[in-house]
Backbone as XML, in Angstrom:
<?xml version="1.0"?>
<chain id="A" units="angstrom">
  <residue number="1" name="MET">
    <atom name="N" x="84.568" y="107.953" z="94.833"/>
    <atom name="CA" x="85.249" y="108.838" z="96.152"/>
    <atom name="C" x="86.586" y="108.488" z="96.590"/>
  </residue>
  <residue number="2" name="ALA">
    <atom name="N" x="87.514" y="109.528" z="96.454"/>
    <atom name="CA" x="88.769" y="109.247" z="96.623"/>
    <atom name="C" x="89.143" y="108.605" z="98.156"/>
  </residue>
  <residue number="3" name="ILE">
    <atom name="N" x="90.269" y="107.790" z="98.217"/>
    <atom name="CA" x="90.664" y="107.221" z="99.184"/>
    <atom name="C" x="90.905" y="108.199" z="100.612"/>
  </residue>
  <residue number="4" name="VAL">
    <atom name="N" x="91.085" y="109.827" z="100.531"/>
    <atom name="CA" x="91.199" y="110.290" z="101.797"/>
    <atom name="C" x="90.225" y="110.515" z="101.702"/>
  </residue>
  <residue number="5" name="GLU">
    <atom name="N" x="88.969" y="110.798" z="101.005"/>
    <atom name="CA" x="87.376" y="111.151" z="101.717"/>
    <atom name="C" x="87.293" y="110.124" z="102.278"/>
  </residue>
  <residue number="6" name="ARG">
    <atom name="N" x="87.245" y="108.704" z="101.914"/>
    <atom name="CA" x="86.596" y="107.576" z="102.486"/>
    <atom name="C" x="87.284" y="107.683" z="103.582"/>
  </residue>
  <residue number="7" name="ILE">
    <atom name="N" x="88.654" y="107.776" z="103.681"/>
    <atom name="CA" x="89.026" y="107.425" z="105.137"/>
    <atom name="C" x="88.306" y="108.586" z="106.051"/>
  </residue>
  <residue number="8" name="LYS">
    <atom name="N" x="88.562" y="109.812" z="105.787"/>
    <atom name="CA" x="87.983" y="110.643" z="106.673"/>
    <atom name="C" x="86.434" y="110.722" z="107.343"/>
  </residue>
  <residue number="9" name="GLY">
    <atom name="N" x="85.703" y="110.073" z="106.020"/>
    <atom name="CA" x="84.097" y="109.401" z="106.007"/>
    <atom name="C" x="84.192" y="108.330" z="107.491"/>
  </residue>
  <residue number="10" name="SER">
    <atom name="N" x="85.182" y="107.692" z="107.379"/>
    <atom name="CA" x="85.100" y="106.337" z="108.010"/>
    <atom name="C" x="85.446" y="106.640" z="109.759"/>
  </residue>
  <residue number="11" name="LEU">
    <atom name="N" x="86.191" y="107.872" z="109.703"/>
    <atom name="CA" x="86.991" y="107.733" z="111.444"/>
    <atom name="C" x="85.932" y="107.960" z="112.468"/>
  </residue>
  <residue number="12" name="LYS">
    <atom name="N" x="84.789" y="107.894" z="112.159"/>
    <atom name="CA" x="83.784" y="108.222" z="113.476"/>
    <atom name="C" x="83.973" y="106.776" z="114.343"/>
  </residue>
  <residue number="13" name="ILE">
    <atom name="N" x="84.151" y="106.079" z="113.746"/>
    <atom name="CA" x="84.570" y="104.400" z="114.554"/>
    <atom name="C" x="85.854" y="104.027" z="114.083"/>
  </residue>
  <residue number="14" name="ILE">
    <atom name="N" x="86.967" y="103.499" z="115.024"/>
    <atom name="CA" x="88.035" y="103.311" z="114.682"/>
    <atom name="C" x="88.070" y="102.038" z="115.489"/>
  </residue>
  <residue number="15" name="ILE">
    <atom name="N" x="88.469" y="101.117" z="114.610"/>
    <atom name="CA" x="88.801" y="99.948" z="115.126"/>
    <atom name="C" x="90.222" y="99.391" z="115.145"/>
  </residue>
  <residue number="16" name="TRP">
    <atom name="N" x="90.687" y="99.349" z="116.499"/>
    <atom name="CA" x="92.049" y="98.759" z="116.530"/>
    <atom name="C" x="92.236" y="97.550" z="116.479"/>
  </residue>
  <residue number="17" name="ARG">
    <atom name="N" x="93.429" y="96.747" z="115.455"/>
    <atom name="CA" x="93.318" y="95.787" z="115.328"/>
    <atom name="C" x="94.636" y="95.233" z="116.673"/>
  </residue>
  <residue number="18" name="ARG">
    <atom name="N" x="94.622" y="94.455" z="117.209"/>
    <atom name="CA" x="95.575" y="93.833" z="118.321"/>
    <atom name="C" x="97.190" y="94.419" z="118.014"/>
  </residue>
  <residue number="19" name="HIS">
    <atom name="N" x="97.536" y="94.032" z="116.715"/>
    <atom name="CA" x="98.809" y="94.735" z="116.615"/>
    <atom name="C" x="99.238" y="96.348" z="116.460"/>
  </residue>
  <residue number="20" name="ALA">
    <atom name="N" x="98.135" y="97.122" z="116.112"/>
    <atom name="CA" x="98.304" y="98.086" z="116.107"/>
    <atom name="C" x="98.156" y="98.579" z="117.690"/>
  </residue>
  <residue number="21" name="ARG">
    <atom name="N" x="97.792" y="98.300" z="118.552"/>
    <atom name="CA" x="97.577" y="98.286" z="120.146"/>
    <atom name="C" x="98.845" y="98.450" z="120.797"/>
  </residue>
  <residue number="22" name="ARG">
    <atom name="N" x="99.258" y="97.115" z="119.926"/>
    <atom name="CA" x="100.682" y="96.522" z="120.684"/>
    <atom name="C" x="101.958" y="97.465" z="120.287"/>
  </residue>
  <residue number="23" name="GLU">
    <atom name="N" x="101.748" y="97.863" z="118.774"/>
    <atom name="CA" x="102.642" y="99.178" z="118.466"/>
    <atom name="C" x="102.728" y="100.472" z="119.096"/>
  </residue>
  <residue number="24" name="ALA">
    <atom name="N" x="101.322" y="100.983" z="119.224"/>
    <atom name="CA" x="101.092" y="102.555" z="120.134"/>
    <atom name="C" x="101.576" y="101.926" z="121.145"/>
  </residue>
  <residue number="25" name="GLU">
    <atom name="N" x="101.507" y="100.867" z="122.260"/>
    <atom name="CA" x="101.906" y="100.763" z="123.446"/>
    <atom name="C" x="103.464" y="100.598" z="123.298"/>
  </residue>
  <residue number="26" name="ASP">
    <atom name="N" x="104.235" y="100.110" z="122.612"/>
    <atom name="CA" x="105.490" y="100.320" z="122.249"/>
    <atom name="C" x="106.094" y="101.023" z="122.240"/>
  </residue>
  <residue number="27" name="GLU">
    <atom name="N" x="105.315" y="102.331" z="121.494"/>
    <atom name="CA" x="105.961" y="103.540" z="120.998"/>
    <atom name="C" x="105.509" y="104.480" z="122.210"/>
  </residue>
  <residue number="28" name="ASN">
    <atom name="N" x="104.858" y="104.059" z="123.292"/>
    <atom name="CA" x="104.541" y="105.118" z="124.035"/>
    <atom name="C" x="103.722" y="106.282" z="123.557"/>
  </residue>
  <residue number="29" name="ILE">
    <atom name="N" x="102.701" y="105.717" z="122.805"/>
    <atom name="CA" x="101.555" y="106.684" z="122.411"/>
    <atom name="C" x="100.154" y="106.161" z="122.667"/>
  </residue>
  <residue number="30" name="SER">
    <atom name="N" x="99.343" y="107.201" z="123.249"/>
    <atom name="CA" x="98.147" y="106.588" z="123.800"/>
    <atom name="C" x="97.358" y="106.303" z="122.653"/>
  </residue>
  <residue number="31" name="GLU">
    <atom name="N" x="96.060" y="105.515" z="122.738"/>
    <atom name="CA" x="95.240" y="105.705" z="121.623"/>
    <atom name="C" x="94.407" y="106.754" z="121.359"/>
  </residue>
  <residue number="32" name="SER">
    <atom name="N" x="94.310" y="107.682" z="122.649"/>
    <atom name="CA" x="93.728" y="108.761" z="122.451"/>
    <atom name="C" x="94.219" y="109.765" z="121.666"/>
  </residue>
  <residue number="33" name="MET">
    <atom name="N" x="95.527" y="109.980" z="121.866"/>
    <atom name="CA" x="96.847" y="110.662" z="121.014"/>
    <atom name="C" x="96.406" y="110.725" z="119.368"/>
  </residue>
  <residue number="34" name="LEU">
    <atom name="N" x="96.535" y="108.999" z="118.990"/>
    <atom name="CA" x="96.398" y="108.951" z="117.640"/>
    <atom name="C" x="95.302" y="109.249" z="116.841"/>
  </residue>
  <residue number="35" name="GLU">
    <atom name="N" x="94.336" y="108.772" z="117.895"/>
    <atom name="CA" x="92.993" y="109.154" z="117.084"/>
    <atom name="C" x="92.496" y="110.572" z="117.208"/>
  </residue>
  <residue number="36" name="ASP">
    <atom name="N" x="92.754" y="111.015" z="117.809"/>
    <atom name="CA" x="92.751" y="113.059" z="117.802"/>
    <atom name="C" x="93.440" y="113.402" z="116.768"/>
  </residue>
  <residue number="37" name="ALA">
    <atom name="N" x="94.953" y="112.682" z="116.756"/>
    <atom name="CA" x="95.738" y="113.742" z="115.697"/>
    <atom name="C" x="95.250" y="112.930" z="114.361"/>
  </residue>
  <residue number="38" name="LEU">
    <atom name="N" x="94.616" y="111.625" z="113.909"/>
    <atom name="CA" x="94.103" y="111.153" z="112.768"/>
    <atom name="C" x="92.684" y="112.166" z="112.341"/>
  </residue>
  <residue number="39" name="ARG">
    <atom name="N" x="92.123" y="112.729" z="113.435"/>
    <atom name="CA" x="90.988" y="113.159" z="113.076"/>
    <atom name="C" x="91.146" y="114.555" z="112.759"/>
  </residue>
  <residue number="40" name="LYS">
    <atom name="N" x="91.960" y="115.078" z="113.300"/>
    <atom name="CA" x="92.614" y="116.702" z="113.209"/>
    <atom name="C" x="93.112" y="116.621" z="111.664"/>
  </residue>
  <residue number="41" name="GLU">
    <atom name="N" x="94.304" y="115.664" z="111.556"/>
    <atom name="CA" x="95.163" y="115.933" z="110.189"/>
    <atom name="C" x="95.561" y="114.704" z="110.012"/>
  </residue>
  <residue number="42" name="PHE">
    <atom name="N" x="95.697" y="114.527" z="108.777"/>
    <atom name="CA" x="96.840" y="113.528" z="108.290"/>
    <atom name="C" x="97.162" y="113.668" z="106.796"/>
  </residue>
  <residue number="43" name="VAL">
    <atom name="N" x="97.956" y="112.890" z="106.244"/>
    <atom name="CA" x="98.486" y="113.171" z="105.235"/>
    <atom name="C" x="98.680" y="111.600" z="104.227"/>
  </residue>
  <residue number="44" name="LEU">
    <atom name="N" x="98.238" y="111.364" z="102.989"/>
    <atom name="CA" x="98.152" y="110.252" z="102.478"/>
    <atom name="C" x="99.751" y="109.847" z="102.186"/>
  </residue>
  <residue number="45" name="VAL">
    <atom name="N" x="100.130" y="108.788" z="102.354"/>
    <atom name="CA" x="101.585" y="108.426" z="102.364"/>
    <atom name="C" x="101.487" y="107.670" z="101.249"/>
  </residue>
  <residue number="46" name="GLU">
    <atom name="N" x="100.852" y="106.348" z="100.805"/>
    <atom name="CA" x="100.979" y="105.291" z="100.183"/>
    <atom name="C" x="99.529" y="105.047" z="99.763"/>
  </residue>
  <residue number="47" name="HIS">
    <atom name="N" x="98.731" y="104.167" z="98.692"/>
    <atom name="CA" x="97.575" y="103.867" z="98.468"/>
    <atom name="C" x="97.206" y="102.404" z="98.188"/>
  </residue>
  <residue number="48" name="TYR">
    <atom name="N" x="96.907" y="101.501" z="99.068"/>
    <atom name="CA" x="96.921" y="99.915" z="98.811"/>
    <atom name="C" x="95.333" y="99.333" z="98.350"/>
  </residue>
  <residue number="49" name="PRO">
    <atom name="N" x="95.352" y="99.899" z="96.776"/>
    <atom name="CA" x="94.144" y="99.645" z="96.548"/>
    <atom name="C" x="93.779" y="98.118" z="96.194"/>
  </residue>
  <residue number="50" name="GLN">
    <atom name="N" x="94.797" y="97.471" z="95.776"/>
    <atom name="CA" x="94.506" y="96.099" z="95.698"/>
    <atom name="C" x="94.826" y="95.111" z="96.971"/>
  </residue>
  <residue number="51" name="ASP">
    <atom name="N" x="94.827" y="95.417" z="98.396"/>
    <atom name="CA" x="95.149" y="94.934" z="99.532"/>
    <atom name="C" x="94.173" y="93.677" z="99.085"/>
  </residue>
  <residue number="52" name="PRO">
    <atom name="N" x="94.759" y="92.297" z="99.373"/>
    <atom name="CA" x="93.726" y="91.027" z="99.732"/>
    <atom name="C" x="92.832" y="91.305" z="100.689"/>
  </residue>
  <residue number="53" name="TYR">
    <atom name="N" x="92.885" y="92.015" z="102.068"/>
    <atom name="CA" x="92.224" y="92.379" z="103.012"/>
    <atom name="C" x="91.390" y="93.367" z="103.006"/>
  </residue>
  <residue number="54" name="GLY">
    <atom name="N" x="91.256" y="94.053" z="101.568"/>
    <atom name="CA" x="90.560" y="95.356" z="101.641"/>
    <atom name="C" x="91.270" y="96.484" z="101.271"/>
  </residue>
  <residue number="55" name="GLU">
    <atom name="N" x="90.962" y="97.433" z="100.646"/>
    <atom name="CA" x="91.569" y="98.821" z="100.477"/>
    <atom name="C" x="92.222" y="99.260" z="101.388"/>
  </residue>
  <residue number="56" name="GLY">
    <atom name="N" x="93.524" y="99.898" z="101.432"/>
    <atom name="CA" x="93.840" y="100.597" z="102.307"/>
    <atom name="C" x="94.861" y="101.979" z="102.408"/>
  </residue>
  <residue number="57" name="ALA">
    <atom name="N" x="95.444" y="102.086" z="103.058"/>
    <atom name="CA" x="96.442" y="103.272" z="103.027"/>
    <atom name="C" x="97.141" y="103.572" z="103.943"/>
  </residue>
  <residue number="58" name="LEU">
    <atom name="N" x="98.675" y="104.037" z="103.761"/>
    <atom name="CA" x="99.273" y="104.540" z="104.529"/>
    <atom name="C" x="99.285" y="106.096" z="105.094"/>
  </residue>
  <residue number="59" name="VAL">
    <atom name="N" x="98.876" y="106.320" z="105.988"/>
    <atom name="CA" x="98.930" y="108.200" z="106.325"/>
    <atom name="C" x="100.029" y="108.294" z="107.305"/>
  </residue>
  <residue number="60" name="ILE">
    <atom name="N" x="100.439" y="109.653" z="107.602"/>
    <atom name="CA" x="101.129" y="110.048" z="108.376"/>
    <atom name="C" x="100.598" y="111.314" z="109.494"/>
  </residue>
  <residue number="61" name="VAL">
    <atom name="N" x="100.828" y="111.069" z="110.782"/>
    <atom name="CA" x="100.310" y="112.316" z="111.457"/>
    <atom name="C" x="101.615" y="112.459" z="112.508"/>
  </residue>
  <residue number="62" name="PHE">
    <atom name="N" x="101.034" y="113.786" z="113.083"/>
    <atom name="CA" x="102.257" y="114.072" z="113.935"/>
    <atom name="C" x="102.048" y="114.148" z="115.310"/>
  </residue>
  <residue number="63" name="ILE">
    <atom name="N" x="102.602" y="113.729" z="116.349"/>
    <atom name="CA" x="102.415" y="113.917" z="117.434"/>
    <atom name="C" x="103.432" y="114.529" z="118.283"/>
  </residue>
  <residue number="64" name="ASP">
    <atom name="N" x="103.262" y="115.901" z="119.238"/>
    <atom name="CA" x="104.270" y="116.267" z="119.841"/>
    <atom name="C" x="105.605" y="116.777" z="118.833"/>
  </residue>
  <residue number="65" name="GLY">
    <atom name="N" x="105.106" y="116.694" z="117.549"/>
    <atom name="CA" x="106.341" y="117.146" z="116.618"/>
    <atom name="C" x="107.006" y="115.601" z="115.871"/>
  </residue>
  <residue number="66" name="LYS">
    <atom name="N" x="106.530" y="114.254" z="116.567"/>
    <atom name="CA" x="107.134" y="113.528" z="115.993"/>
    <atom name="C" x="105.991" y="112.545" z="114.908"/>
  </residue>
  <residue number="67" name="PRO">
    <atom name="N" x="106.795" y="112.364" z="114.086"/>
    <atom name="CA" x="106.226" y="111.741" z="112.862"/>
    <atom name="C" x="105.637" y="110.348" z="113.278"/>
  </residue>
  <residue number="68" name="VAL">
    <atom name="N" x="104.245" y="109.451" z="113.046"/>
    <atom name="CA" x="103.847" y="108.203" z="113.468"/>
    <atom name="C" x="102.768" y="108.078" z="111.512"/>
  </residue>
  <residue number="69" name="HIS">
    <atom name="N" x="103.512" y="106.919" z="111.377"/>
    <atom name="CA" x="102.508" y="106.094" z="110.146"/>
    <atom name="C" x="101.778" y="105.354" z="110.760"/>
  </residue>
  <residue number="70" name="MET">
    <atom name="N" x="100.559" y="105.518" z="110.616"/>
    <atom name="CA" x="99.270" y="104.234" z="110.678"/>
    <atom name="C" x="98.979" y="103.875" z="108.933"/>
  </residue>
  <residue number="71" name="VAL">
    <atom name="N" x="98.447" y="102.562" z="109.379"/>
    <atom name="CA" x="97.902" y="101.842" z="108.341"/>
    <atom name="C" x="96.406" y="101.239" z="108.316"/>
  </residue>
  <residue number="72" name="LEU">
    <atom name="N" x="95.451" y="102.131" z="107.762"/>
    <atom name="CA" x="94.050" y="102.016" z="108.026"/>
    <atom name="C" x="93.564" y="101.485" z="106.855"/>
  </residue>
  <residue number="73" name="SER">
    <atom name="N" x="92.204" y="100.762" z="106.994"/>
    <atom name="CA" x="91.815" y="100.035" z="106.051"/>
    <atom name="C" x="90.092" y="100.613" z="106.326"/>
  </residue>
  <residue number="74" name="PRO">
    <atom name="N" x="89.362" y="101.932" z="105.783"/>
    <atom name="CA" x="88.275" y="101.994" z="105.560"/>
    <atom name="C" x="87.683" y="101.367" z="105.109"/>
  </residue>
  <residue number="75" name="ARG">
    <atom name="N" x="86.045" y="101.578" z="105.932"/>
    <atom name="CA" x="84.976" y="101.183" z="105.386"/>
    <atom name="C" x="83.964" y="101.988" z="105.584"/>
  </residue>
  <residue number="76" name="GLU">
    <atom name="N" x="82.910" y="101.333" z="104.795"/>
    <atom name="CA" x="81.530" y="102.744" z="104.884"/>
    <atom name="C" x="81.186" y="102.974" z="106.133"/>
  </residue>
  <residue number="77" name="SER">
    <atom name="N" x="81.076" y="102.320" z="107.435"/>
    <atom name="CA" x="80.992" y="103.152" z="108.422"/>
    <atom name="C" x="81.991" y="102.927" z="109.752"/>
  </residue>
  <residue number="78" name="LEU">
    <atom name="N" x="82.808" y="102.756" z="109.083"/>
    <atom name="CA" x="84.206" y="102.577" z="110.257"/>
    <atom name="C" x="85.718" y="102.306" z="109.829"/>
  </residue>
  <residue number="79" name="CYS">
    <atom name="N" x="86.727" y="102.336" z="110.400"/>
    <atom name="CA" x="88.078" y="102.398" z="109.810"/>
    <atom name="C" x="88.702" y="101.469" z="110.706"/>
  </residue>
  <residue number="80" name="TYR">
    <atom name="N" x="89.246" y="100.344" z="110.118"/>
    <atom name="CA" x="90.095" y="99.638" z="110.749"/>
    <atom name="C" x="91.916" y="100.088" z="110.819"/>
  </residue>
  <residue number="81" name="LEU">
    <atom name="N" x="92.252" y="100.178" z="112.219"/>
    <atom name="CA" x="93.496" y="101.010" z="112.411"/>
    <atom name="C" x="94.652" y="99.507" z="112.574"/>
  </residue>
  <residue number="82" name="VAL">
    <atom name="N" x="95.183" y="99.579" z="111.457"/>
    <atom name="CA" x="96.064" y="97.964" z="110.964"/>
    <atom name="C" x="97.262" y="98.114" z="112.259"/>
  </residue>
  <residue number="83" name="THR">
    <atom name="N" x="98.300" y="98.845" z="111.839"/>
    <atom name="CA" x="99.429" y="98.963" z="112.464"/>
    <atom name="C" x="99.799" y="100.703" z="112.535"/>
  </residue>
  <residue number="84" name="VAL">
    <atom name="N" x="100.623" y="101.027" z="113.433"/>
    <atom name="CA" x="101.204" y="102.252" z="114.048"/>
    <atom name="C" x="102.751" y="101.992" z="114.355"/>
  </residue>
  <residue number="85" name="TYR">
    <atom name="N" x="103.254" y="103.077" z="113.490"/>
    <atom name="CA" x="104.752" y="102.964" z="113.941"/>
    <atom name="C" x="105.448" y="104.292" z="113.710"/>
  </residue>
  <residue number="86" name="VAL">
    <atom name="N" x="106.276" y="104.605" z="114.501"/>
    <atom name="CA" x="107.355" y="105.654" z="114.136"/>
    <atom name="C" x="108.136" y="105.290" z="113.034"/>
  </residue>
  <residue number="87" name="PRO">
    <atom name="N" x="108.189" y="105.906" z="111.905"/>
    <atom name="CA" x="109.120" y="105.858" z="110.785"/>
    <atom name="C" x="110.783" y="105.915" z="110.968"/>
  </residue>
  <residue number="88" name="ASP">
    <atom name="N" x="111.124" y="105.271" z="110.460"/>
    <atom name="CA" x="112.691" y="105.089" z="110.642"/>
    <atom name="C" x="113.189" y="105.876" z="109.600"/>
  </residue>
  <residue number="89" name="PRO">
    <atom name="N" x="114.084" y="107.107" z="110.000"/>
    <atom name="CA" x="114.944" y="107.853" z="109.247"/>
    <atom name="C" x="115.434" y="107.600" z="108.339"/>
  </residue>
  <residue number="90" name="ALA">
    <atom name="N" x="116.239" y="106.373" z="108.454"/>
    <atom name="CA" x="117.023" y="105.577" z="107.665"/>
    <atom name="C" x="116.323" y="104.945" z="106.714"/>
  </residue>
  <residue number="91" name="ARG">
    <atom name="N" x="115.170" y="105.124" z="106.525"/>
    <atom name="CA" x="114.051" y="104.117" z="105.546"/>
    <atom name="C" x="113.351" y="105.749" z="104.728"/>
  </residue>
  <residue number="92" name="TRP">
    <atom name="N" x="113.233" y="106.825" z="105.484"/>
    <atom name="CA" x="112.456" y="107.689" z="104.801"/>
    <atom name="C" x="112.920" y="108.990" z="104.551"/>
  </residue>
  <residue number="93" name="ASP">
    <atom name="N" x="112.286" y="109.374" z="103.501"/>
    <atom name="CA" x="112.756" y="110.849" z="103.186"/>
    <atom name="C" x="112.806" y="111.768" z="104.538"/>
  </residue>
  <residue number="94" name="PRO">
    <atom name="N" x="112.979" y="113.196" z="104.502"/>
    <atom name="CA" x="113.149" y="113.875" z="105.539"/>
    <atom name="C" x="111.738" y="114.080" z="106.138"/>
  </residue>
  <residue number="95" name="THR">
    <atom name="N" x="110.497" y="114.119" z="105.107"/>
    <atom name="CA" x="109.025" y="114.453" z="105.283"/>
    <atom name="C" x="108.789" y="113.118" z="105.758"/>
  </residue>
  <residue number="96" name="PHE">
    <atom name="N" x="109.048" y="112.316" z="105.530"/>
    <atom name="CA" x="108.455" y="110.980" z="105.998"/>
    <atom name="C" x="107.293" y="110.283" z="104.955"/>
  </residue>
  <residue number="97" name="THR">
    <atom name="N" x="107.588" y="111.062" z="103.951"/>
    <atom name="CA" x="106.111" y="110.587" z="102.820"/>
    <atom name="C" x="106.883" y="109.907" z="101.934"/>
  </residue>
  <residue number="98" name="ARG">
    <atom name="N" x="108.245" y="109.492" z="101.651"/>
    <atom name="CA" x="108.515" y="108.885" z="100.480"/>
    <atom name="C" x="109.855" y="107.901" z="101.180"/>
  </residue>
  <residue number="99" name="ARG">
    <atom name="N" x="109.491" y="107.144" z="100.604"/>
    <atom name="CA" x="110.768" y="105.826" z="101.045"/>
    <atom name="C" x="111.774" y="106.195" z="100.145"/>
  </residue>
  <residue number="100" name="LYS">
    <atom name="N" x="113.217" y="106.091" z="100.886"/>
    <atom name="CA" x="114.350" y="106.114" z="100.132"/>
    <atom name="C" x="114.711" y="104.976" z="99.552"/>
  </residue>
  <residue number="101" name="ARG">
    <atom name="N" x="115.082" y="105.169" z="98.408"/>
    <atom name="CA" x="115.909" y="104.496" z="97.449"/>
    <atom name="C" x="116.813" y="103.602" z="97.779"/>
  </residue>
  <residue number="102" name="LYS">
    <atom name="N" x="116.977" y="102.194" z="97.499"/>
    <atom name="CA" x="117.980" y="101.801" z="98.172"/>
    <atom name="C" x="119.662" y="101.561" z="97.440"/>
  </residue>
</chain>
């Protein structure tokens, strides 16, 4: 099963890691806004199949037109939300889906 399908299948229960909660709070984005946006539509940015903590992925959602990146680690019946951040335009292309080359 592709990572996108595994993420979609795991979103019924989202477990927020402490770091993700702090980052969302720092960005003034509520948990419910993030979860709603994630369940509605997301785009896969990067896939991390060999992550030592378990397969993960960087995805992007838009909240009130603002891009938000989330690192997720899907499991069979739940999804860990590892971190949340607003991407820096200096480091990402205009779509926020590709890192700029140095």
